[in-house]
Every structure is written in structure tokens, then in C-alpha cells.
C-alpha positions as a Python dict, from the first residue, in 0.01 Angstrom:
ca = {
    (1, 'M'): (0, 0, 0),
    (2, 'E'): (103, 346, -145),
    (3, 'E'): (186, 316, -529),
    (4, 'R'): (496, 358, -651),
    (5, 'S'): (545, 635, -883),
    (6, 'L'): (709, 527, -1261),
    (7, 'G'): (1056, 703, -1216),
    (8, 'A'): (1121, 545, -861),
    (9, 'I'): (1055, 165, -1007),
    (10, 'L'): (1293, 248, -1339),
    (11, 'L'): (1579, 341, -1097),
    (12, 'E'): (1569, 23, -935),
    (13, 'T'): (1526, -216, -1228),
    (14, 'T'): (1726, -44, -1489),
    (15, 'A'): (2040, 131, -1551),
    (16, 'L'): (1896, 482, -1556),
    (17, 'T'): (2028, 778, -1366),
    (18, 'E'): (1864, 1035, -1162),
    (19, 'E'): (2018, 1294, -1397),
    (20, 'Q'): (1866, 1092, -1651),
    (21, 'L'): (1547, 1117, -1508),
    (22, 'E'): (1526, 1456, -1480),
    (23, 'Q'): (1638, 1559, -1804),
    (24, 'A'): (1341, 1312, -1898),
    (25, 'L'): (1103, 1456, -1648),
    (26, 'A'): (1165, 1832, -1827),
    (27, 'V'): (1149, 1713, -2166),
    (28, 'Q'): (805, 1568, -2019),
    (29, 'R'): (711, 1873, -1928),
    (30, 'E'): (836, 2080, -2225),
    (31, 'R'): (655, 1847, -2479),
    (32, 'G'): (371, 1718, -2263),
    (33, 'I'): (450, 1381, -2364),
    (34, 'K'): (438, 1076, -2099),
    (35, 'L'): (741, 1009, -1895),
    (36, 'G'): (799, 659, -2050),
    (37, 'E'): (795, 844, -2393),
    (38, 'A'): (1044, 1095, -2276),
    (39, 'L'): (1312, 845, -2168),
    (40, 'V'): (1277, 619, -2484),
    (41, 'Q'): (1330, 908, -2737),
    (42, 'L'): (1633, 1059, -2520),
    (43, 'K'): (1761, 716, -2588),
    (44, 'F'): (1799, 632, -2212),
    (45, 'L'): (1583, 324, -2204),
    (46, 'R'): (1422, 134, -2432),
    (47, 'T'): (1048, 55, -2476),
    (48, 'E'): (1074, -287, -2339),
    (49, 'D'): (1203, -128, -2040),
    (50, 'V'): (934, 124, -1970),
    (51, 'L'): (726, -177, -2042),
    (52, 'K'): (842, -396, -1751),
    (53, 'A'): (849, -91, -1496),
    (54, 'L'): (434, -62, -1625),
    (55, 'S'): (357, -401, -1570),
    (56, 'I'): (532, -385, -1245),
    (57, 'Q'): (351, -47, -1145),
    (58, 'L'): (-4, -113, -1271),
    (59, 'G'): (24, -538, -1183),
    (60, 'F'): (-19, -624, -1521),
    (61, 'P'): (181, -912, -1652),
    (62, 'Y'): (445, -853, -1931),
    (63, 'E'): (449, -1063, -2272),
    (64, 'N'): (771, -1071, -2450),
    (65, 'K'): (673, -1264, -2757),
    (66, 'I'): (297, -1316, -2855),
    (67, 'D'): (208, -1723, -3000),
    (68, 'V'): (14, -1647, -3292),
    (69, 'E'): (-59, -1982, -3325),
    (70, 'A'): (-225, -2004, -2983),
    (71, 'I'): (-514, -1705, -3076),
    (72, 'A'): (-820, -1904, -3183),
    (73, 'P'): (-914, -1703, -3517),
    (74, 'D'): (-1322, -1625, -3352),
    (75, 'L'): (-1148, -1356, -3121),
    (76, 'T'): (-1043, -1171, -3402),
    (77, 'A'): (-1354, -1232, -3612),
    (78, 'N'): (-1508, -928, -3518),
    (79, 'L'): (-1230, -713, -3405),
    (80, 'P'): (-1159, -479, -3710),
    (81, 'I'): (-780, -475, -3822),
    (82, 'N'): (-771, -106, -3838),
    (83, 'Y'): (-867, -19, -3514),
    (84, 'A'): (-653, -310, -3325),
    (85, 'K'): (-386, -127, -3534),
    (86, 'Q'): (-446, 187, -3442),
    (87, 'N'): (-492, 113, -3026),
    (88, 'E'): (-236, -151, -3063),
    (89, 'V'): (-424, -435, -2915),
    (90, 'L'): (-464, -768, -2980),
    (91, 'P'): (-678, -1069, -2802),
    (92, 'L'): (-503, -1346, -2730),
    (93, 'K'): (-730, -1627, -2531),
    (94, 'R'): (-1036, -1663, -2335),
    (95, 'E'): (-969, -1723, -1983),
    (96, 'K'): (-1201, -1852, -1693),
    (97, 'G'): (-1479, -1589, -1863),
    (98, 'S'): (-1239, -1349, -1939),
    (99, 'V'): (-1087, -1236, -2241),
    (100, 'V'): (-707, -1194, -2227),
    (101, 'V'): (-591, -889, -2449),
    (102, 'A'): (-223, -776, -2520),
    (103, 'I'): (-171, -372, -2535),
    (104, 'A'): (68, -152, -2586),
    (105, 'D'): (-57, 114, -2338),
    (106, 'P'): (-221, -37, -2061),
    (107, 'T'): (-331, 297, -1950),
    (108, 'N'): (-572, 351, -2297),
    (109, 'F'): (-893, 232, -2093),
    (110, 'Y'): (-1147, 378, -2348),
    (111, 'A'): (-983, 85, -2588),
    (112, 'L'): (-1046, -142, -2281),
    (113, 'D'): (-1397, -38, -2268),
    (114, 'D'): (-1471, -63, -2608),
    (115, 'L'): (-1315, -424, -2584),
    (116, 'R'): (-1553, -535, -2278),
    (117, 'M'): (-1839, -398, -2474),
    (118, 'L'): (-1726, -617, -2777),
    (119, 'Y'): (-1678, -920, -2611),
    (120, 'G'): (-1975, -892, -2314),
    (121, 'S'): (-1677, -1027, -2086),
    (122, 'E'): (-1432, -883, -1820),
    (123, 'I'): (-1078, -814, -2000),
    (124, 'K'): (-749, -902, -1891),
    (125, 'P'): (-462, -645, -2009),
    (126, 'V'): (-102, -775, -2076),
    (127, 'I'): (151, -550, -2162),
    (128, 'A'): (340, -654, -2502),
    (129, 'S'): (612, -391, -2703),
    (130, 'S'): (384, -177, -3009),
    (131, 'Y'): (665, -405, -3230),
    (132, 'E'): (519, -719, -3127),
    (133, 'I'): (179, -672, -3112),
    (134, 'V'): (167, -470, -3475),
    (135, 'N'): (386, -797, -3608),
    (136, 'A'): (92, -1030, -3443),
    (137, 'I'): (-185, -876, -3550),
    (138, 'N'): (-42, -891, -3916),
    (139, 'A'): (31, -1258, -3899),
    (140, 'V'): (-282, -1354, -3713),
    (141, 'Y'): (-511, -1101, -4025),
    (142, 'N'): (-316, -1265, -4272),
    (143, 'R'): (-384, -1607, -4180),
    (144, 'A'): (-819, -1527, -4138),
    (145, 'T'): (-777, -1368, -4531),
    (146, 'G'): (-571, -1668, -4671),
    (147, 'A'): (-288, -1463, -4766),
    (148, 'G'): (-184, -1663, -4516),
    (149, 'E'): (157, -1809, -4354),
    (150, 'E'): (276, -1918, -4684),
    (151, 'A'): (302, -1578, -4865),
    (152, 'M'): (510, -1441, -4468),
    (153, 'G'): (730, -1753, -4486),
    (154, 'E'): (822, -1673, -4839),
    (155, 'L'): (897, -1316, -4743),
    (156, 'E'): (1095, -1437, -4440),
    (157, 'E'): (1254, -1736, -4591),
    (158, 'G'): (1461, -1508, -4905),
    (159, 'A'): (1791, -1733, -4853),
    (160, 'E'): (1564, -2054, -4872),
    (161, 'I'): (1432, -1918, -5236),
    (162, 'A'): (1805, -1808, -5348),
    (163, 'D'): (1886, -2184, -5267),
    (164, 'E'): (1615, -2278, -5537),
    (165, 'F'): (1872, -2121, -5793),
    (166, 'N'): (2123, -2389, -5720),
    (167, 'E'): (1903, -2668, -5845),
    (168, 'P'): (1955, -2759, -6239),
    (169, 'V'): (1658, -2591, -6428),
    (170, 'D'): (1514, -2692, -6771),
    (171, 'L'): (1617, -2360, -6990),
    (172, 'L'): (1249, -2372, -7149),
    (173, 'D'): (1107, -2297, -6774),
    (174, 'A'): (950, -1981, -6792),
    (175, 'D'): (892, -1954, -6448),
    (176, 'D'): (1186, -1820, -6268),
    (177, 'E'): (1068, -1459, -6233),
    (178, 'A'): (844, -1605, -5961),
    (179, 'P'): (1132, -1672, -5711),
    (180, 'I'): (1331, -1356, -5806),
    (181, 'I'): (972, -1149, -5697),
    (182, 'K'): (956, -1363, -5372),
    (183, 'L'): (1363, -1267, -5308),
    (184, 'V'): (1380, -930, -5388),
    (185, 'N'): (1038, -902, -5170),
    (186, 'S'): (1231, -1046, -4884),
    (187, 'L'): (1511, -865, -4889),
    (188, 'L'): (1315, -559, -4832),
    (189, 'F'): (1051, -710, -4605),
    (190, 'R'): (1411, -853, -4379),
    (191, 'A'): (1595, -485, -4406),
    (192, 'V'): (1268, -311, -4289),
    (193, 'K'): (1268, -569, -4007),
    (194, 'Q'): (1597, -517, -3908),
    (195, 'R'): (1634, -153, -3933),
    (196, 'A'): (1874, -150, -4228),
    (197, 'S'): (1964, 168, -4362),
    (198, 'D'): (2114, -9, -4678),
    (199, 'I'): (2114, -290, -4858),
    (200, 'H'): (2440, -379, -5107),
    (201, 'I'): (2383, -611, -5379),
    (202, 'E'): (2740, -667, -5518),
    (203, 'P'): (2874, -868, -5816),
    (204, 'F'): (3141, -1117, -5817),
    (205, 'E'): (3316, -1357, -6031),
    (206, 'R'): (3118, -1680, -5941),
    (207, 'E'): (2877, -1527, -5668),
    (208, 'L'): (2640, -1216, -5542),
    (209, 'Q'): (2715, -1121, -5251),
    (210, 'I'): (2391, -931, -5065),
    (211, 'R'): (2478, -716, -4711),
    (212, 'F'): (2277, -480, -4471),
    (213, 'R'): (2402, -166, -4295),
    (214, 'I'): (2278, -176, -3970),
    (215, 'N'): (2383, 90, -3703),
    (216, 'G'): (2638, 197, -3959),
    (217, 'I'): (2804, -173, -4006),
    (218, 'L'): (2750, -416, -4299),
    (219, 'Y'): (2698, -773, -4221),
    (220, 'D'): (2659, -1039, -4504),
    (221, 'V'): (2263, -1180, -4534),
    (222, 'M'): (2273, -1442, -4808),
    (223, 'T'): (2482, -1526, -5162),
    (224, 'P'): (2262, -1605, -5395),
    (225, 'P'): (2473, -1823, -5709),
    (226, 'K'): (2588, -1573, -6010),
    (227, 'R'): (2291, -1760, -6223),
    (228, 'A'): (2062, -1536, -6076),
    (229, 'Q'): (2206, -1198, -6083),
    (230, 'N'): (2074, -1039, -6397),
    (231, 'S'): (1719, -1156, -6277),
    (232, 'I'): (1779, -987, -5909),
    (233, 'I'): (1950, -661, -6037),
    (234, 'S'): (1661, -653, -6342),
    (235, 'R'): (1416, -685, -6085),
    (236, 'V'): (1529, -378, -5902),
    (237, 'K'): (1544, -169, -6149),
    (238, 'V'): (1178, -236, -6307),
    (239, 'M'): (1063, -140, -5974),
    (240, 'S'): (1257, 189, -5933),
    (241, 'Q'): (1199, 294, -6305),
    (242, 'L'): (1513, 252, -6480),
    (243, 'N'): (1663, 150, -6786),
    (244, 'I'): (1702, -236, -6728),
    (245, 'A'): (1887, -265, -7063),
    (246, 'E'): (2148, -37, -7010),
    (247, 'K'): (2400, -147, -6830),
    (248, 'R'): (2715, 16, -6910),
    (249, 'I'): (2675, 364, -6755),
    (250, 'P'): (2518, 465, -6363),
    (251, 'Q'): (2183, 510, -6297),
    (252, 'D'): (1991, 656, -5998),
    (253, 'G'): (1569, 561, -5913),
    (254, 'R'): (1348, 568, -5656),
    (255, 'I'): (1096, 290, -5520),
    (256, 'R'): (767, 398, -5294),
    (257, 'I'): (679, 99, -5138),
    (258, 'K'): (471, 6, -4802),
    (259, 'I'): (610, -254, -4557),
    (260, 'A'): (395, -359, -4228),
    (261, 'G'): (218, -23, -4242),
    (262, 'K'): (544, 150, -4310),
    (263, 'D'): (603, 385, -4590),
    (264, 'I'): (946, 335, -4673),
    (265, 'D'): (1089, 569, -4982),
    (266, 'I'): (1399, 384, -5141),
    (267, 'R'): (1674, 539, -5316),
    (268, 'V'): (1843, 298, -5559),
    (269, 'S'): (2170, 388, -5700),
    (270, 'T'): (2349, 75, -6026),
    (271, 'I'): (2700, 103, -6072),
    (272, 'P'): (2931, -110, -6402),
    (273, 'T'): (3172, -304, -6222),
    (274, 'A'): (3414, -563, -6379),
    (275, 'H'): (3153, -832, -6291),
    (276, 'G'): (2859, -682, -6377),
    (277, 'E'): (2611, -393, -6205),
    (278, 'S'): (2650, -359, -5807),
    (279, 'V'): (2333, -178, -5639),
    (280, 'V'): (2281, 3, -5337),
    (281, 'M'): (1950, 43, -5180),
    (282, 'R'): (1890, 335, -4915),
    (283, 'L'): (1614, 289, -4725),
    (284, 'L'): (1433, 614, -4568),
    (285, 'D'): (1154, 552, -4336),
    (286, 'A'): (965, 883, -4274),
    (287, 'S'): (791, 731, -3972),
    (288, 'T'): (1122, 672, -3789),
    (289, 'V'): (1302, 983, -3875),
    (290, 'L'): (1386, 1165, -3555),
    (291, 'L'): (1305, 1554, -3616),
    (292, 'D'): (1295, 1668, -3224),
    (293, 'L'): (1619, 1833, -3136),
    (294, 'D'): (1606, 1669, -2761),
    (295, 'S'): (1582, 1314, -2880),
    (296, 'L'): (1912, 1328, -3068),
    (297, 'G'): (2149, 1250, -2778),
    (298, 'F'): (2282, 1613, -2705),
    (299, 'S'): (2419, 1651, -2363),
    (300, 'R'): (2223, 1966, -2175),
    (301, 'K'): (2522, 2197, -2211),
    (302, 'N'): (2555, 2114, -2602),
    (303, 'L'): (2170, 2154, -2652),
    (304, 'D'): (2153, 2500, -2504),
    (305, 'F'): (2459, 2582, -2740),
    (306, 'F'): (2262, 2460, -3059),
    (307, 'K'): (1944, 2620, -2960),
    (308, 'Q'): (2093, 2953, -2873),
    (309, 'L'): (2246, 2940, -3245),
    (310, 'L'): (1915, 2906, -3362),
    (311, 'G'): (1738, 3180, -3181),
    (312, 'H'): (1953, 3438, -3438),
    (313, 'H'): (1814, 3570, -3746),
    (314, 'N'): (2114, 3616, -3950),
    (315, 'G'): (2408, 3390, -3974),
    (316, 'I'): (2569, 3080, -4027),
    (317, 'I'): (2529, 2768, -3862),
    (318, 'L'): (2731, 2490, -4009),
    (319, 'V'): (2657, 2085, -3929),
    (320, 'T'): (2995, 1852, -4033),
    (321, 'G'): (3091, 1525, -4016),
    (322, 'P'): (3136, 1210, -4255),
    (323, 'T'): (2894, 1044, -4475),
    (324, 'G'): (2591, 867, -4219),
    (325, 'S'): (2676, 1093, -3932),
    (326, 'G'): (2314, 1163, -3872),
    (327, 'K'): (2379, 1545, -4028),
    (328, 'T'): (2060, 1527, -4233),
    (329, 'T'): (1854, 1445, -3919),
    (330, 'T'): (2010, 1750, -3693),
    (331, 'L'): (1913, 2011, -3991),
    (332, 'Y'): (1564, 1862, -4069),
    (333, 'S'): (1560, 1884, -3646),
    (334, 'A'): (1657, 2255, -3636),
    (335, 'L'): (1379, 2342, -3914),
    (336, 'T'): (1114, 2173, -3777),
    (337, 'R'): (1180, 2371, -3477),
    (338, 'L'): (1234, 2689, -3647),
    (339, 'N'): (920, 2611, -3861),
    (340, 'T'): (652, 2837, -3749),
    (341, 'N'): (380, 3066, -3945),
    (342, 'E'): (598, 3397, -3926),
    (343, 'V'): (894, 3240, -4146),
    (344, 'K'): (940, 3150, -4476),
    (345, 'I'): (1210, 2859, -4502),
    (346, 'I'): (1339, 2723, -4844),
    (347, 'T'): (1589, 2419, -4896),
    (348, 'V'): (1790, 2357, -5149),
    (349, 'E'): (1905, 1936, -5112),
    (350, 'D'): (2059, 1697, -5305),
    (351, 'P'): (1825, 1488, -5299),
    (352, 'V'): (1517, 1593, -5143),
    (353, 'E'): (1542, 1308, -4805),
    (354, 'Y'): (1204, 1352, -4621),
    (355, 'Q'): (912, 1578, -4719),
    (356, 'L'): (865, 1856, -4427),
    (357, 'H'): (498, 2025, -4413),
    (358, 'G'): (531, 2406, -4452),
    (359, 'V'): (893, 2425, -4589),
    (360, 'N'): (973, 2477, -4939),
    (361, 'Q'): (1202, 2180, -5078),
    (362, 'M'): (1418, 2212, -5419),
    (363, 'Q'): (1640, 1903, -5580),
    (364, 'V'): (1967, 1996, -5756),
    (365, 'N'): (1976, 1893, -6100),
    (366, 'P'): (2349, 1925, -6242),
    (367, 'K'): (2182, 1855, -6590),
    (368, 'I'): (2034, 2160, -6631),
    (369, 'E'): (2295, 2358, -6428),
    (370, 'L'): (2081, 2392, -6119),
    (371, 'T'): (2328, 2351, -5884),
    (372, 'F'): (2353, 2493, -5460),
    (373, 'A'): (2497, 2793, -5566),
    (374, 'T'): (2241, 2853, -5843),
    (375, 'G'): (1963, 2783, -5669),
    (376, 'L'): (2082, 2975, -5379),
    (377, 'R'): (2059, 3299, -5579),
    (378, 'A'): (1730, 3228, -5677),
    (379, 'F'): (1610, 3176, -5318),
    (380, 'L'): (1736, 3503, -5253),
    (381, 'R'): (1431, 3650, -5464),
    (382, 'Q'): (1172, 3425, -5292),
    (383, 'D'): (1173, 3657, -4949),
    (384, 'P'): (1296, 3374, -4719),
    (385, 'D'): (1359, 3411, -4340),
    (386, 'I'): (1591, 3101, -4351),
    (387, 'I'): (1775, 2867, -4588),
    (388, 'M'): (1928, 2533, -4529),
    (389, 'V'): (2168, 2439, -4803),
    (390, 'G'): (2220, 2064, -4834),
    (391, 'E'): (2624, 2046, -4834),
    (392, 'V'): (2877, 2359, -4893),
    (393, 'R'): (3088, 2201, -5184),
    (394, 'D'): (3266, 2458, -5356),
    (395, 'K'): (3415, 2853, -5303),
    (396, 'E'): (3083, 2963, -5504),
    (397, 'T'): (2796, 2830, -5308),
    (398, 'A'): (3027, 2916, -4969),
    (399, 'E'): (3059, 3280, -5089),
    (400, 'V'): (2658, 3287, -5210),
    (401, 'A'): (2587, 3153, -4858),
    (402, 'I'): (2783, 3379, -4647),
    (403, 'Q'): (2675, 3706, -4864),
    (404, 'A'): (2303, 3555, -4768),
    (405, 'S'): (2341, 3549, -4406),
    (406, 'L'): (2500, 3876, -4411),
    (407, 'T'): (2196, 4042, -4585),
    (408, 'G'): (1985, 3903, -4288),
    (409, 'H'): (1917, 3552, -4331),
    (410, 'L'): (2006, 3272, -4135),
    (411, 'V'): (2180, 2972, -4320),
    (412, 'L'): (2190, 2595, -4222),
    (413, 'S'): (2434, 2392, -4415),
    (414, 'T'): (2639, 2104, -4424),
    (415, 'L'): (3001, 2037, -4448),
    (416, 'H'): (3215, 1696, -4497),
    (417, 'T'): (3524, 1741, -4160),
    (418, 'N'): (3633, 1570, -3908),
    (419, 'D'): (3554, 1803, -3652),
    (420, 'A'): (3453, 2148, -3580),
    (421, 'P'): (3747, 2382, -3580),
    (422, 'S'): (3834, 2195, -3911),
    (423, 'S'): (3526, 2373, -4073),
    (424, 'I'): (3632, 2725, -4037),
    (425, 'T'): (3989, 2648, -4219),
    (426, 'R'): (3808, 2450, -4486),
    (427, 'L'): (3608, 2766, -4560),
    (428, 'V'): (3955, 2934, -4613),
    (429, 'D'): (4144, 2725, -4726),
    (430, 'M'): (3838, 2704, -5019),
    (431, 'G'): (3909, 3072, -5079),
    (432, 'V'): (3679, 3242, -4862),
    (433, 'E'): (3811, 3539, -4705),
    (434, 'P'): (3912, 3488, -4355),
    (435, 'F'): (3729, 3841, -4248),
    (436, 'L'): (3387, 3682, -4423),
    (437, 'V'): (3375, 3393, -4219),
    (438, 'A'): (3452, 3522, -3925),
    (439, 'S'): (3177, 3778, -4001),
    (440, 'S'): (2940, 3515, -4105),
    (441, 'V'): (2956, 3188, -3937),
    (442, 'L'): (2792, 3208, -3580),
    (443, 'G'): (2862, 2823, -3494),
    (444, 'I'): (2933, 2485, -3600),
    (445, 'V'): (2781, 2171, -3502),
    (446, 'A'): (3031, 1821, -3540),
    (447, 'Q'): (2888, 1508, -3504),
    (448, 'R'): (2930, 1133, -3508),
    (449, 'L'): (2663, 848, -3445),
    (450, 'L'): (2769, 567, -3208),
    (451, 'R'): (2610, 259, -3163),
    (452, 'T'): (2396, 184, -2816),
    (453, 'V'): (2444, -86, -2595),
    (454, 'C'): (2151, -352, -2626),
    (455, 'R'): (1972, -383, -2322),
    (456, 'D'): (1879, -794, -2312),
    (457, 'C'): (2256, -889, -2322),
    (458, 'A'): (2519, -617, -2191),
    (459, 'R'): (2695, -676, -1916),
    (460, 'R'): (2849, -476, -1604),
    (461, 'Y'): (3162, -470, -1537),
    (462, 'V'): (3474, -244, -1406),
    (463, 'P'): (3707, -185, -1688),
    (464, 'E'): (4091, -111, -1620),
    (465, 'E'): (4244, 221, -1533),
    (466, 'E'): (4476, 216, -1951),
    (467, 'E'): (4120, 119, -2075),
    (468, 'L'): (3938, 434, -1909),
    (469, 'A'): (4287, 658, -1996),
    (470, 'Q'): (4207, 618, -2400),
    (471, 'I'): (3890, 807, -2345),
    (472, 'G'): (3996, 1049, -2068),
    (473, 'L'): (3866, 910, -1797),
    (474, 'T'): (3962, 769, -1424),
    (475, 'L'): (3825, 527, -1158),
    (476, 'A'): (3691, 799, -975),
    (477, 'D'): (3499, 900, -1242),
    (478, 'L'): (3272, 610, -1223),
    (479, 'K'): (3185, 621, -896),
    (480, 'G'): (2806, 568, -875),
    (481, 'R'): (2842, 506, -1264),
    (482, 'Q'): (2750, 153, -1416),
    (483, 'I'): (2979, 63, -1740),
    (484, 'Y'): (2881, -173, -1989),
    (485, 'R'): (3050, -422, -2220),
    (486, 'P'): (2888, -577, -2508),
    (487, 'V'): (2809, -1001, -2517),
    (488, 'G'): (2556, -1031, -2776),
    (489, 'C'): (2226, -1190, -2832),
    (490, 'P'): (1935, -1261, -3069),
    (491, 'N'): (1800, -914, -3052),
    (492, 'C'): (2079, -775, -3137),
    (493, 'M'): (2192, -1001, -3375),
    (494, 'E'): (2449, -1110, -3195),
    (495, 'T'): (2648, -796, -3200),
    (496, 'G'): (2583, -649, -2845),
    (497, 'Y'): (2443, -333, -2978),
    (498, 'A'): (2083, -223, -3051),
    (499, 'G'): (2015, 180, -3203),
    (500, 'R'): (2280, 466, -3217),
    (501, 'C'): (2240, 787, -3076),
    (502, 'G'): (2472, 1104, -3148),
    (503, 'I'): (2764, 1261, -3024),
    (504, 'H'): (2868, 1637, -3074),
    (505, 'E'): (3157, 1906, -3079),
    (506, 'I'): (2958, 2242, -3059),
    (507, 'L'): (3244, 2515, -3138),
    (508, 'M'): (3039, 2891, -3066),
    (509, 'V'): (3218, 3154, -3308),
    (510, 'T'): (3333, 3409, -3016),
    (511, 'D'): (3530, 3693, -3021),
    (512, 'A'): (3873, 3483, -2928),
    (513, 'V'): (3778, 3280, -3218),
    (514, 'R'): (3730, 3502, -3439),
    (515, 'A'): (4039, 3699, -3340),
    (516, 'E'): (4259, 3385, -3434),
    (517, 'L'): (4059, 3347, -3782),
    (518, 'M'): (4162, 3681, -3857),
    (519, 'K'): (4504, 3587, -3779),
    (520, 'G'): (4557, 3298, -3966),
    (521, 'S'): (4570, 3003, -3679),
    (522, 'D'): (4567, 2669, -3796),
    (523, 'A'): (4236, 2448, -3682),
    (524, 'S'): (4475, 2282, -3361),
    (525, 'T'): (4479, 2665, -3204),
    (526, 'I'): (4102, 2750, -3312),
    (527, 'K'): (4055, 2391, -3098),
    (528, 'K'): (4287, 2513, -2804),
    (529, 'V'): (4066, 2855, -2760),
    (530, 'A'): (3722, 2706, -2804),
    (531, 'V'): (3803, 2431, -2553),
    (532, 'A'): (3912, 2719, -2366),
    (533, 'E'): (3564, 2870, -2395),
    (534, 'G'): (3388, 2558, -2306),
    (535, 'M'): (3346, 2362, -2622),
    (536, 'A'): (3364, 1986, -2505),
    (537, 'T'): (3515, 1741, -2783),
    (538, 'L'): (3330, 1468, -2985),
    (539, 'R'): (3531, 1200, -2732),
    (540, 'E'): (3533, 1397, -2430),
    (541, 'D'): (3100, 1385, -2498),
    (542, 'A'): (3118, 1021, -2606),
    (543, 'A'): (3306, 960, -2269),
    (544, 'Q'): (2964, 1109, -2087),
    (545, 'K'): (2764, 851, -2308),
    (546, 'V'): (2981, 605, -2163),
    (547, 'M'): (2917, 681, -1803),
    (548, 'Q'): (2592, 687, -1868),
    (549, 'G'): (2553, 337, -1943),
    (550, 'V'): (2442, 469, -2305),
    (551, 'T'): (2735, 268, -2484),
    (552, 'T'): (3088, 114, -2470),
    (553, 'I'): (3437, 202, -2470),
    (554, 'A'): (3508, 50, -2749),
    (555, 'E'): (3242, 220, -2965),
    (556, 'V'): (3364, 521, -2851),
    (557, 'L'): (3737, 415, -2989),
    (558, 'R'): (3606, 291, -3290),
    (559, 'V'): (3454, 629, -3386),
    (560, 'T'): (3648, 907, -3236),
    (561, 'Q'): (4004, 746, -3356),
    (562, 'E'): (4111, 1009, -3567),
    (563, 'D'): (3996, 1270, -3244),
    (564, 'S'): (4272, 1105, -3030),
    (565, 'G'): (4569, 1311, -3100),
}
């Protein structure tokens, strides 16, 4: 029987379209990676979808959940934990003279051969996700070393620890510190596990509310009693090396920790409120940040536009959108693409969020008058080719950036505006001369982040014509397409969504756009010209994501509502 290709199986068993498969195959050829990896990076499929298709293609079983309790301790006694994690393998059980092994990459034949020699018996591979295997490895080896399930349970049951404070405690009891440490550790562990971007600790009159921001939405996590407030906040401040005695002024700090093998950088901000200090912790996981343009959700046309902009040697490229819309990630991805031995790249940021190898990164410090503008002026004496400015906040920064672009530098920066055309008029409103904007700005990328539909629980359906009309589509557009609605399951915290992808609007500053700018036209006029020149609006790009089965109509309306007019 002829072996079917992975692509054919995926087309049959998932919502993948022919067009998406072609795009993934192009990325696979360009970057020399596996097809499954390309599909996951492009956010067309989840890792689990690819693994299930691989199990069909290779004839290996697929294991959705690994039962740690069923793994005999002697199976892992001679298998080093570093080897298990590096190769993402874990022996599960002995079966009729063979050893059943969970593996994330069933084509890793070297690892399978090593295990065959180690156990002196035949190996039966079972496919499981990397996440499931690494979690199981941590649990099995923790149990073996005595660190054990008890400690793991303490981390994961933060809410139960918080409940301890509801019991009356003798004031002379001095062991309050232990549950507080466990509670804060559990918060960090759960936040990383649930892929939260922020932890909010908010004091109110009678309680302390703790929430996680996941995929841009805040969710309640726990509500410890009021009397635990000072201890919890003090613990966070100690970890971030802040002054625990100073509660009247805002403070900023940083925590660097390792959780489940991941290096997590946490930015901590405290402010005084009426009922105590409010704390927000932003989690930055350098291992998960996408620094590849092909995996940011750009449509093929927009990706070509953006690469065309990055091909210039001088001029300004602006990325615009509200806070938390992925602007920094897009800029870092652009810098990663431009970063070669032939060019010198310097950045001035507030703060430096991720370290980029080979890039000179500087953080602003208003206390010593090191602002974006002063940093930018200093850069010009450092003979750079490419400059990245964290944000154009004022006329001074805008003018220095424009002068830098006109003297042979490629400048990348961000602005806070609703769409691409508004960015041009914003610069003019700041006081920059229209002819300077027209001669220096190459293009503007506006973007938002949309939640992607959870593949485990999403339901296909045929929307009403009125519903489609809200995002500019008709029933005829849906021919051969699959539209989903969110449902909710344990894997997506009952939200119906898992992960996010970008939507983009790229305004190329063409001669026609320059002419309108020089005439002093408003943003809506410039937008009409840009659309006539080939610009797809944010809502149009989002509508394409709906037709590809990536997101839902409700999510598009939520994120792009201000662009509907």
C-alpha cells in the first residue's frame, strides 16, 4: 500500500486548506524546516493536529495524556533527565518484551536506537506532544528525587493555600512566610502554564483580587483574604528587589526565574491605591517570542509589502497599534531578518524587552535625561546602518528620526494610532512639516492581535447573511470554506479560543499618498487613496482569517470595531 503524504492526511483530517498547505510548503522550502513545523509556526494548525496526522501516516498510536502514576520508577532510573528532555522521550511501560516510549518526534531514529540499546529490547513508539512529555518528565523525575508530588501539588494548588488564611491564626505563629512563598510560586507557575502575559494583584476594601491576562483578556484566578495582602505584595517586592518599606510612590523592578526549564523575565510595577499597593507583573518568555516574519500571521500580499519596505536602505518604517498589539514583536522580527554581519543595528527602547544577539540595545532613563530623542542623537555618531526607536512620542523624537532617515539610515519605530493612515496625520499634528513626512516615511504597518479559535472544541456552522455582512463578506465568499464558532472546553479554559495571530494593514507611501499628504488631506482621504493603491484594511485582513478558519466573526467585531466606520 502506497504511503500517503502528510499534507494529504492533514487536508483530509483537519481544517487546513490547499492554499494554506501551499504557503506552508513554501516556508518549508525557504527555511529548511519540517512541514508540520511550518504549519504550526504559520498558526494554520496546532501541534496536536500535526502529531495526530503523523500517527496515521507512520502507524504509531497517539497519546493525548500521559499517566505519570502508571510509569514504573525503574524505567527512568538509568535514563538521564537531560537526555529525556533534549530528545523529548519518556518510557511509559514494559509490554510483551518491549518498552513503550512516548516521543514528540517519531522520526528521531537516533533517540529510538539509543533507547533500544539502553533497555536491550524492542522499542514501541507512541506519539505525544512536547508539552505533555516535558510535563510528565518533570513529574516523574521530581517523584524519583523525592522533590515529589507534594511540592508540585503545593505549586498548583495556590487557591487552597490562599484558603489557609481564612482560618484564625495565633499572632505569635511565625510560619506565615511559608504559605506566602508557596502562594506566589504557585501564581508564577500557573501563569506560565496557562501562557498568561500579565499577573494583576489588585487590592480592594475587603479582599485582594488576582487576575491573569491570557490572549489579551483578563480572567479571575483567586481572591485571597485581605489580611494576606501585605505579605503577598511584600514577597513580590522582595523578589523584584524593590523597597518594601516604601508604599507611597510607584516602583518598577524585575524578576528573573526559571520555570519548567523556561527562562522567564518578569517586569514588576507597583502603584499606591486607596486600599493598598496594586502590582502588575508582565511575563516575558524569550523562548516563545516569534522572531520570524513568516509566522506572525501576515497575508501573502502584506508579507511581500513588508519585506519590500525592509529592503530599503534609508527611510522610516512605522508600526502602529494599541498597547499589547504585538508591535514590539513585529519590530524585533524585522530586526532579526535585517541582522547580518554587514550592518550595524542600534536600538533605544523603554524597556529592552528581549535580548537580540548582534544588536546594540540601549534603555531610556528619564532620570538622567536619556530620552528617545537624546539617545537617537547619540546613535548617529555611532555609524549605524539601522536604528530602532521604541516609540515616537513627541515632535523632538519625530524630527530626529526623520533627519536620521534623510541622512542614509533605515529607522524603525512605533506609534499609538488606530490605523495606518492616522499615523501620517499624527506626525503632522505633532508639528512635523508635511514635506518631511512625505519624503522620509516609506510605509506604515497597523496591526492588532486576534484570538484564534480552539481546534479542540470549535464547531463548524453556516453564518447568517447579516452576520457576514458585518465583516464585509457574503455567502458566496464562503464557497468551499469552513467557518467556526467558539464553544469552550477545558483545554481553552472554556473560552473557545487558544492562542493569537496578527492582522495587518500596510500603507505604502506611494506618489499618490504623498500628493494627498502635501495637500494637507485628512486621514480618511488618505485611506481612500491607499485602498485604491492596494491596501487591505484591518477588517478586510481579519475577514480573510475568518474564511481560513483561523478565528471567528465575533472576535473580528470585538477587535476591529473602531475601524468599521
